ROMARPA-297711 format. One record per residue: residue in three letters; x, y, z of N, C-alpha, C in turn. Coordinates in nm, 2 decimals, always signed. Example, Ala and Ser with C-alpha at 12.3 -4.5 7.8 and 13.67 -1.06 7.14 Angstrom:
<nodes>
<node res="ALA" n_east="+1.32" n_north="-0.57" n_up="+0.78" ca_east="+1.23" ca_north="-0.45" ca_up="+0.78" c_east="+1.32" c_north="-0.33" c_up="+0.78"/>
<node res="SER" n_east="+1.28" n_north="-0.22" n_up="+0.71" ca_east="+1.37" ca_north="-0.11" ca_up="+0.71" c_east="+1.29" c_north="+0.00" c_up="+0.79"/>
</nodes>
This chain:
<nodes>
<node res="MET" n_east="-10.51" n_north="+5.87" n_up="+21.50" ca_east="-10.48" ca_north="+6.01" ca_up="+21.53" c_east="-10.38" c_north="+6.02" c_up="+21.62"/>
<node res="THR" n_east="-10.26" n_north="+6.09" n_up="+21.59" ca_east="-10.16" ca_north="+6.12" ca_up="+21.68" c_east="-10.16" c_north="+6.27" c_up="+21.73"/>
<node res="ILE" n_east="-10.10" n_north="+6.27" n_up="+21.86" ca_east="-10.12" ca_north="+6.42" ca_up="+21.93" c_east="-9.98" c_north="+6.45" c_up="+21.94"/>
<node res="ALA" n_east="-9.93" n_north="+6.55" n_up="+21.86" ca_east="-9.77" ca_north="+6.60" ca_up="+21.89" c_east="-9.76" c_north="+6.64" c_up="+22.04"/>
<node res="ALA" n_east="-9.65" n_north="+6.57" n_up="+22.09" ca_east="-9.61" ca_north="+6.61" ca_up="+22.22" c_east="-9.55" c_north="+6.77" c_up="+22.23"/>
<node res="GLU" n_east="-9.58" n_north="+6.85" n_up="+22.34" ca_east="-9.52" ca_north="+6.96" ca_up="+22.35" c_east="-9.38" c_north="+6.97" c_up="+22.38"/>
<node res="PRO" n_east="-9.29" n_north="+7.07" n_up="+22.32" ca_east="-9.14" ca_north="+7.06" ca_up="+22.36" c_east="-9.13" c_north="+7.09" c_up="+22.50"/>
<node res="PRO" n_east="-9.03" n_north="+7.05" n_up="+22.59" ca_east="-9.02" ca_north="+7.08" ca_up="+22.70" c_east="-8.98" c_north="+7.24" c_up="+22.71"/>
<node res="SER" n_east="-9.04" n_north="+7.30" n_up="+22.82" ca_east="-9.01" ca_north="+7.43" ca_up="+22.86" c_east="-8.88" c_north="+7.46" c_up="+22.90"/>
<node res="ARG" n_east="-8.83" n_north="+7.58" n_up="+22.87" ca_east="-8.68" ca_north="+7.61" ca_up="+22.90" c_east="-8.64" c_north="+7.59" c_up="+23.05"/>
<node res="LEU" n_east="-8.76" n_north="+7.61" n_up="+23.14" ca_east="-8.74" ca_north="+7.58" ca_up="+23.27" c_east="-8.70" c_north="+7.43" c_up="+23.32"/>
<node res="SER" n_east="-8.74" n_north="+7.35" n_up="+23.23" ca_east="-8.74" ca_north="+7.22" ca_up="+23.26" c_east="-8.61" c_north="+7.16" c_up="+23.21"/>
<node res="MET" n_east="-8.55" n_north="+7.24" n_up="+23.13" ca_east="-8.43" ca_north="+7.18" ca_up="+23.05" c_east="-8.30" c_north="+7.20" c_up="+23.14"/>
<node res="PRO" n_east="-8.21" n_north="+7.11" n_up="+23.15" ca_east="-8.06" ca_north="+7.12" ca_up="+23.23" c_east="-8.00" c_north="+7.24" c_up="+23.19"/>
<node res="ALA" n_east="-7.95" n_north="+7.32" n_up="+23.26" ca_east="-7.87" ca_north="+7.46" ca_up="+23.23" c_east="-7.75" c_north="+7.40" c_up="+23.18"/>
<node res="ALA" n_east="-7.70" n_north="+7.47" n_up="+23.08" ca_east="-7.56" ca_north="+7.44" ca_up="+23.00" c_east="-7.47" c_north="+7.53" c_up="+23.06"/>
<node res="ARG" n_east="-7.38" n_north="+7.47" n_up="+23.15" ca_east="-7.29" ca_north="+7.56" ca_up="+23.22" c_east="-7.16" c_north="+7.59" c_up="+23.10"/>
<node res="ASP" n_east="-7.15" n_north="+7.52" n_up="+23.00" ca_east="-7.05" ca_north="+7.56" ca_up="+22.91" c_east="-7.07" c_north="+7.71" c_up="+22.85"/>
<node res="ARG" n_east="-7.21" n_north="+7.71" n_up="+22.83" ca_east="-7.24" ca_north="+7.86" ca_up="+22.75" c_east="-7.21" c_north="+7.96" c_up="+22.85"/>
<node res="ASP" n_east="-7.19" n_north="+7.96" n_up="+22.97" ca_east="-7.16" ca_north="+8.08" ca_up="+23.07" c_east="-7.00" c_north="+8.10" c_up="+23.04"/>
<node res="VAL" n_east="-6.93" n_north="+8.01" n_up="+23.00" ca_east="-6.78" ca_north="+8.04" ca_up="+23.00" c_east="-6.72" c_north="+8.07" c_up="+22.86"/>
<node res="PRO" n_east="-6.65" n_north="+8.16" n_up="+22.83" ca_east="-6.62" ca_north="+8.20" ca_up="+22.70" c_east="-6.53" c_north="+8.06" c_up="+22.65"/>
<node res="HIS" n_east="-6.54" n_north="+8.05" n_up="+22.51" ca_east="-6.48" ca_north="+7.92" ca_up="+22.45" c_east="-6.32" c_north="+7.92" c_up="+22.47"/>
<node res="ALA" n_east="-6.25" n_north="+8.03" n_up="+22.46" ca_east="-6.11" ca_north="+8.00" ca_up="+22.49" c_east="-6.07" c_north="+7.95" c_up="+22.63"/>
<node res="ARG" n_east="-6.14" n_north="+8.01" n_up="+22.74" ca_east="-6.12" ca_north="+7.98" ca_up="+22.89" c_east="-6.18" c_north="+7.82" c_up="+22.91"/>
<node res="ARG" n_east="-6.28" n_north="+7.77" n_up="+22.84" ca_east="-6.33" ca_north="+7.64" ca_up="+22.83" c_east="-6.23" c_north="+7.54" c_up="+22.76"/>
<node res="ARG" n_east="-6.17" n_north="+7.59" n_up="+22.68" ca_east="-6.06" ca_north="+7.49" ca_up="+22.60" c_east="-5.94" c_north="+7.48" c_up="+22.69"/>
<node res="ALA" n_east="-5.89" n_north="+7.60" n_up="+22.75" ca_east="-5.76" ca_north="+7.60" ca_up="+22.80" c_east="-5.79" c_north="+7.50" c_up="+22.96"/>
<node res="PHE" n_east="-5.90" n_north="+7.52" n_up="+23.02" ca_east="-5.96" ca_north="+7.43" ca_up="+23.13" c_east="-5.95" c_north="+7.29" c_up="+23.10"/>
<node res="ASP" n_east="-6.02" n_north="+7.27" n_up="+22.97" ca_east="-6.04" ca_north="+7.11" ca_up="+22.94" c_east="-5.90" c_north="+7.05" c_up="+22.92"/>
<node res="ARG" n_east="-5.80" n_north="+7.12" n_up="+22.85" ca_east="-5.68" ca_north="+7.08" ca_up="+22.83" c_east="-5.60" c_north="+7.06" c_up="+22.95"/>
<node res="ALA" n_east="-5.58" n_north="+7.14" n_up="+23.04" ca_east="-5.55" ca_north="+7.11" ca_up="+23.17" c_east="-5.60" c_north="+7.00" c_up="+23.26"/>
<node res="TYR" n_east="-5.73" n_north="+6.98" n_up="+23.26" ca_east="-5.79" ca_north="+6.88" ca_up="+23.30" c_east="-5.75" c_north="+6.74" c_up="+23.26"/>
<node res="TRP" n_east="-5.76" n_north="+6.73" n_up="+23.11" ca_east="-5.72" ca_north="+6.59" ca_up="+23.06" c_east="-5.58" c_north="+6.57" c_up="+23.06"/>
<node res="LEU" n_east="-5.50" n_north="+6.65" n_up="+23.07" ca_east="-5.34" ca_north="+6.63" ca_up="+23.07" c_east="-5.33" c_north="+6.58" c_up="+23.21"/>
<node res="GLY" n_east="-5.40" n_north="+6.62" n_up="+23.30" ca_east="-5.38" ca_north="+6.58" ca_up="+23.45" c_east="-5.45" c_north="+6.44" c_up="+23.48"/>
<node res="HIS" n_east="-5.55" n_north="+6.41" n_up="+23.39" ca_east="-5.62" ca_north="+6.26" ca_up="+23.39" c_east="-5.60" c_north="+6.18" c_up="+23.27"/>
<node res="CYS" n_east="-5.46" n_north="+6.17" n_up="+23.22" ca_east="-5.45" ca_north="+6.07" ca_up="+23.10" c_east="-5.39" c_north="+5.96" c_up="+23.13"/>
<node res="GLU" n_east="-5.37" n_north="+5.90" n_up="+23.23" ca_east="-5.32" ca_north="+5.78" ca_up="+23.27" c_east="-5.39" c_north="+5.68" c_up="+23.18"/>
<node res="GLY" n_east="-5.30" n_north="+5.60" n_up="+23.13" ca_east="-5.35" ca_north="+5.49" ca_up="+23.04" c_east="-5.38" c_north="+5.53" c_up="+22.90"/>
<node res="TYR" n_east="-5.36" n_north="+5.65" n_up="+22.86" ca_east="-5.38" ca_north="+5.71" ca_up="+22.71" c_east="-5.28" c_north="+5.65" c_up="+22.63"/>
<node res="ARG" n_east="-5.32" n_north="+5.63" n_up="+22.50" ca_east="-5.22" ca_north="+5.59" ca_up="+22.40" c_east="-5.15" c_north="+5.71" c_up="+22.34"/>
<node res="VAL" n_east="-5.02" n_north="+5.71" n_up="+22.34" ca_east="-4.95" ca_north="+5.83" ca_up="+22.31" c_east="-4.89" c_north="+5.79" c_up="+22.15"/>
<node res="ASP" n_east="-4.92" n_north="+5.89" n_up="+22.08" ca_east="-4.85" ca_north="+5.88" ca_up="+21.89" c_east="-4.78" c_north="+6.00" c_up="+21.87"/>
<node res="GLY" n_east="-4.68" n_north="+5.98" n_up="+21.78" ca_east="-4.62" ca_north="+6.08" ca_up="+21.75" c_east="-4.63" c_north="+6.09" c_up="+21.58"/>
<node res="ALA" n_east="-4.55" n_north="+6.17" n_up="+21.53" ca_east="-4.57" ca_north="+6.17" ca_up="+21.38" c_east="-4.52" c_north="+6.04" c_up="+21.32"/>
<node res="GLY" n_east="-4.42" n_north="+5.93" n_up="+21.38" ca_east="-4.40" ca_north="+5.81" ca_up="+21.34" c_east="-4.50" c_north="+5.70" c_up="+21.38"/>
<node res="GLY" n_east="-4.58" n_north="+5.73" n_up="+21.43" ca_east="-4.69" ca_north="+5.61" ca_up="+21.51" c_east="-4.67" c_north="+5.62" c_up="+21.65"/>
<node res="ARG" n_east="-4.72" n_north="+5.49" n_up="+21.70" ca_east="-4.74" ca_north="+5.47" ca_up="+21.85" c_east="-4.61" c_north="+5.49" c_up="+21.91"/>
<node res="ILE" n_east="-4.59" n_north="+5.58" n_up="+22.03" ca_east="-4.48" ca_north="+5.59" ca_up="+22.12" c_east="-4.50" c_north="+5.49" c_up="+22.25"/>
<node res="GLY" n_east="-4.62" n_north="+5.51" n_up="+22.29" ca_east="-4.64" ca_north="+5.42" ca_up="+22.44" c_east="-4.76" c_north="+5.45" c_up="+22.47"/>
<node res="PHE" n_east="-4.77" n_north="+5.42" n_up="+22.61" ca_east="-4.89" ca_north="+5.46" ca_up="+22.69" c_east="-4.85" c_north="+5.54" c_up="+22.80"/>
<node res="VAL" n_east="-4.94" n_north="+5.65" n_up="+22.86" ca_east="-4.91" ca_north="+5.71" ca_up="+22.98" c_east="-4.94" c_north="+5.61" c_up="+23.10"/>
<node res="GLU" n_east="-4.80" n_north="+5.60" n_up="+23.17" ca_east="-4.82" ca_north="+5.53" ca_up="+23.29" c_east="-4.84" c_north="+5.62" c_up="+23.42"/>
<node res="GLU" n_east="-4.81" n_north="+5.74" n_up="+23.43" ca_east="-4.82" ca_north="+5.82" ca_up="+23.52" c_east="-4.80" c_north="+5.97" c_up="+23.48"/>
<node res="VAL" n_east="-4.87" n_north="+6.06" n_up="+23.57" ca_east="-4.88" ca_north="+6.21" ca_up="+23.54" c_east="-4.79" c_north="+6.26" c_up="+23.67"/>
<node res="ARG" n_east="-4.69" n_north="+6.33" n_up="+23.64" ca_east="-4.64" ca_north="+6.40" ca_up="+23.75" c_east="-4.64" c_north="+6.56" c_up="+23.72"/>
<node res="GLY" n_east="-4.74" n_north="+6.62" n_up="+23.75" ca_east="-4.75" ca_north="+6.76" ca_up="+23.73" c_east="-4.76" c_north="+6.76" c_up="+23.58"/>
<node res="PRO" n_east="-4.66" n_north="+6.88" n_up="+23.53" ca_east="-4.66" ca_north="+6.89" ca_up="+23.40" c_east="-4.56" c_north="+6.80" c_up="+23.31"/>
<node res="VAL" n_east="-4.54" n_north="+6.67" n_up="+23.37" ca_east="-4.44" ca_north="+6.58" ca_up="+23.31" c_east="-4.54" c_north="+6.45" c_up="+23.30"/>
<node res="LEU" n_east="-4.53" n_north="+6.39" n_up="+23.16" ca_east="-4.60" ca_north="+6.27" ca_up="+23.17" c_east="-4.51" c_north="+6.15" c_up="+23.16"/>
<node res="VAL" n_east="-4.51" n_north="+6.05" n_up="+23.24" ca_east="-4.41" ca_north="+5.91" ca_up="+23.23" c_east="-4.51" c_north="+5.83" c_up="+23.13"/>
<node res="VAL" n_east="-4.41" n_north="+5.79" n_up="+23.00" ca_east="-4.47" ca_north="+5.74" ca_up="+22.91" c_east="-4.40" c_north="+5.60" c_up="+22.92"/>
<node res="ARG" n_east="-4.47" n_north="+5.49" n_up="+22.90" ca_east="-4.39" ca_north="+5.35" ca_up="+22.89" c_east="-4.39" c_north="+5.31" c_up="+22.73"/>
<node res="ALA" n_east="-4.28" n_north="+5.31" n_up="+22.69" ca_east="-4.26" ca_north="+5.29" ca_up="+22.55" c_east="-4.18" c_north="+5.18" c_up="+22.51"/>
<node res="GLY" n_east="-4.16" n_north="+5.16" n_up="+22.38" ca_east="-4.08" ca_north="+5.05" ca_up="+22.34" c_east="-4.17" c_north="+4.92" c_up="+22.30"/>
<node res="ARG" n_east="-4.11" n_north="+4.84" n_up="+22.23" ca_east="-4.18" ca_north="+4.73" ca_up="+22.17" c_east="-4.25" c_north="+4.66" c_up="+22.28"/>
<node res="LEU" n_east="-4.18" n_north="+4.62" n_up="+22.39" ca_east="-4.21" ca_north="+4.55" ca_up="+22.49" c_east="-4.26" c_north="+4.63" c_up="+22.62"/>
<node res="GLY" n_east="-4.25" n_north="+4.78" n_up="+22.62" ca_east="-4.29" ca_north="+4.85" ca_up="+22.71" c_east="-4.19" c_north="+4.86" c_up="+22.83"/>
<node res="ARG" n_east="-4.05" n_north="+4.85" n_up="+22.80" ca_east="-3.95" ca_north="+4.84" ca_up="+22.90" c_east="-3.87" c_north="+4.98" c_up="+22.93"/>
<node res="ARG" n_east="-3.92" n_north="+5.07" n_up="+22.83" ca_east="-3.84" ca_north="+5.21" ca_up="+22.87" c_east="-3.94" c_north="+5.30" c_up="+22.90"/>
<node res="LEU" n_east="-3.92" n_north="+5.39" n_up="+22.99" ca_east="-4.00" ca_north="+5.49" ca_up="+23.06" c_east="-3.93" c_north="+5.62" c_up="+23.00"/>
<node res="LEU" n_east="-4.03" n_north="+5.71" n_up="+22.93" ca_east="-3.97" ca_north="+5.84" ca_up="+22.91" c_east="-4.06" c_north="+5.95" c_up="+22.97"/>
<node res="LEU" n_east="-3.99" n_north="+6.06" n_up="+22.99" ca_east="-4.04" ca_north="+6.16" ca_up="+23.09" c_east="-4.06" c_north="+6.27" c_up="+22.97"/>
<node res="MET" n_east="-4.18" n_north="+6.31" n_up="+22.95" ca_east="-4.22" ca_north="+6.39" ca_up="+22.85" c_east="-4.30" c_north="+6.52" c_up="+22.87"/>
<node res="SER" n_east="-4.26" n_north="+6.62" n_up="+22.82" ca_east="-4.35" ca_north="+6.74" ca_up="+22.87" c_east="-4.48" c_north="+6.76" c_up="+22.83"/>
<node res="GLY" n_east="-4.57" n_north="+6.82" n_up="+22.93" ca_east="-4.69" ca_north="+6.83" ca_up="+22.88" c_east="-4.72" c_north="+6.92" c_up="+22.76"/>
<node res="ASP" n_east="-4.61" n_north="+7.01" n_up="+22.75" ca_east="-4.62" ca_north="+7.12" ca_up="+22.66" c_east="-4.61" c_north="+7.05" c_up="+22.49"/>
<node res="SER" n_east="-4.57" n_north="+6.93" n_up="+22.52" ca_east="-4.53" ca_north="+6.87" ca_up="+22.39" c_east="-4.66" c_north="+6.81" c_up="+22.31"/>
<node res="VAL" n_east="-4.78" n_north="+6.81" n_up="+22.38" ca_east="-4.90" ca_north="+6.74" ca_up="+22.35" c_east="-4.95" c_north="+6.83" c_up="+22.28"/>
<node res="ALA" n_east="-4.96" n_north="+6.80" n_up="+22.15" ca_east="-5.04" ca_north="+6.87" ca_up="+22.04" c_east="-5.20" c_north="+6.86" c_up="+22.04"/>
<node res="PHE" n_east="-5.26" n_north="+6.72" n_up="+22.04" ca_east="-5.38" ca_north="+6.69" ca_up="+22.03" c_east="-5.42" c_north="+6.59" c_up="+22.15"/>
<node res="ILE" n_east="-5.53" n_north="+6.61" n_up="+22.21" ca_east="-5.59" ca_north="+6.50" ca_up="+22.30" c_east="-5.73" c_north="+6.49" c_up="+22.29"/>
<node res="VAL" n_east="-5.74" n_north="+6.34" n_up="+22.26" ca_east="-5.88" ca_north="+6.30" ca_up="+22.21" c_east="-5.94" c_north="+6.19" c_up="+22.33"/>
<node res="PRO" n_east="-6.02" n_north="+6.27" n_up="+22.44" ca_east="-6.05" ca_north="+6.19" ca_up="+22.56" c_east="-6.12" c_north="+6.06" c_up="+22.53"/>
<node res="ARG" n_east="-6.22" n_north="+6.07" n_up="+22.43" ca_east="-6.32" ca_north="+5.94" ca_up="+22.39" c_east="-6.23" c_north="+5.84" c_up="+22.34"/>
<node res="GLU" n_east="-6.12" n_north="+5.87" n_up="+22.25" ca_east="-6.03" ca_north="+5.76" ca_up="+22.22" c_east="-5.94" c_north="+5.74" c_up="+22.31"/>
<node res="GLN" n_east="-5.92" n_north="+5.82" n_up="+22.42" ca_east="-5.79" ca_north="+5.79" ca_up="+22.51" c_east="-5.66" c_north="+5.80" c_up="+22.44"/>
<node res="ARG" n_east="-5.65" n_north="+5.91" n_up="+22.36" ca_east="-5.51" ca_north="+5.92" ca_up="+22.30" c_east="-5.46" c_north="+6.06" c_up="+22.32"/>
<node res="LEU" n_east="-5.34" n_north="+6.06" n_up="+22.28" ca_east="-5.26" ca_north="+6.19" ca_up="+22.29" c_east="-5.16" c_north="+6.19" c_up="+22.16"/>
<node res="TRP" n_east="-5.15" n_north="+6.30" n_up="+22.10" ca_east="-5.06" ca_north="+6.32" ca_up="+21.99" c_east="-4.95" c_north="+6.41" c_up="+22.04"/>
<node res="VAL" n_east="-4.83" n_north="+6.39" n_up="+22.02" ca_east="-4.71" ca_north="+6.47" ca_up="+22.08" c_east="-4.62" c_north="+6.48" c_up="+21.99"/>
<node res="ASP" n_east="-4.53" n_north="+6.61" n_up="+21.99" ca_east="-4.41" ca_north="+6.62" ca_up="+21.92" c_east="-4.30" c_north="+6.54" c_up="+21.99"/>
<node res="ALA" n_east="-4.27" n_north="+6.45" n_up="+21.96" ca_east="-4.18" ca_north="+6.35" ca_up="+22.02" c_east="-4.05" c_north="+6.42" c_up="+22.04"/>
<node res="GLU" n_east="-3.99" n_north="+6.50" n_up="+21.93" ca_east="-3.87" ca_north="+6.52" ca_up="+21.91" c_east="-3.85" c_north="+6.64" c_up="+22.01"/>
<node res="ARG" n_east="-3.93" n_north="+6.73" n_up="+22.03" ca_east="-3.92" ca_north="+6.84" ca_up="+22.14" c_east="-3.98" c_north="+6.81" c_up="+22.28"/>
<node res="GLY" n_east="-4.03" n_north="+6.69" n_up="+22.30" ca_east="-4.11" ca_north="+6.64" ca_up="+22.41" c_east="-4.02" c_north="+6.56" c_up="+22.51"/>
<node res="VAL" n_east="-3.95" n_north="+6.48" n_up="+22.46" ca_east="-3.87" ca_north="+6.39" ca_up="+22.55" c_east="-3.78" c_north="+6.47" c_up="+22.65"/>
<node res="LEU" n_east="-3.79" n_north="+6.46" n_up="+22.77" ca_east="-3.71" ca_north="+6.54" ca_up="+22.87" c_east="-3.59" c_north="+6.46" c_up="+22.93"/>
<node res="ALA" n_east="-3.63" n_north="+6.33" n_up="+22.95" ca_east="-3.52" ca_north="+6.22" ca_up="+22.99" c_east="-3.60" c_north="+6.08" c_up="+22.98"/>
<node res="THR" n_east="-3.49" n_north="+5.98" n_up="+23.02" ca_east="-3.56" ca_north="+5.86" ca_up="+23.01" c_east="-3.53" c_north="+5.79" c_up="+23.17"/>
<node res="GLU" n_east="-3.61" n_north="+5.70" n_up="+23.21" ca_east="-3.59" ca_north="+5.60" ca_up="+23.33" c_east="-3.59" c_north="+5.49" c_up="+23.32"/>
<node res="GLN" n_east="-3.51" n_north="+5.41" n_up="+23.42" ca_east="-3.54" ca_north="+5.26" ca_up="+23.42" c_east="-3.64" c_north="+5.22" c_up="+23.49"/>
<node res="PRO" n_east="-3.72" n_north="+5.13" n_up="+23.45" ca_east="-3.84" ca_north="+5.10" ca_up="+23.54" c_east="-3.80" c_north="+5.03" c_up="+23.65"/>
<node res="ALA" n_east="-3.88" n_north="+5.03" n_up="+23.77" ca_east="-3.85" ca_north="+4.96" ca_up="+23.89" c_east="-3.87" c_north="+4.83" c_up="+23.87"/>
</nodes>
């Protein structure tokens, strides 16, 4: 004979803070957070892999690009179309996103 366990009471369950924040504000906050913490993420464009985020400088991402990673692209954070934190990947509009290039030190 098995005894069914009672479901936990509402008081014992952890509070879901996300429910208190409207969806639009939560999404905007997550985007700003992940753009500020995306070092090491892979950057893809319409044509495939562009490179990896080496550094975040405010609204600008420094992306190490090229076959051997010898180019540094300065890309606008506004050009980021999608962020997938679990996969550590960003998708950008590379044509409008590249602000400048730098020579690596």
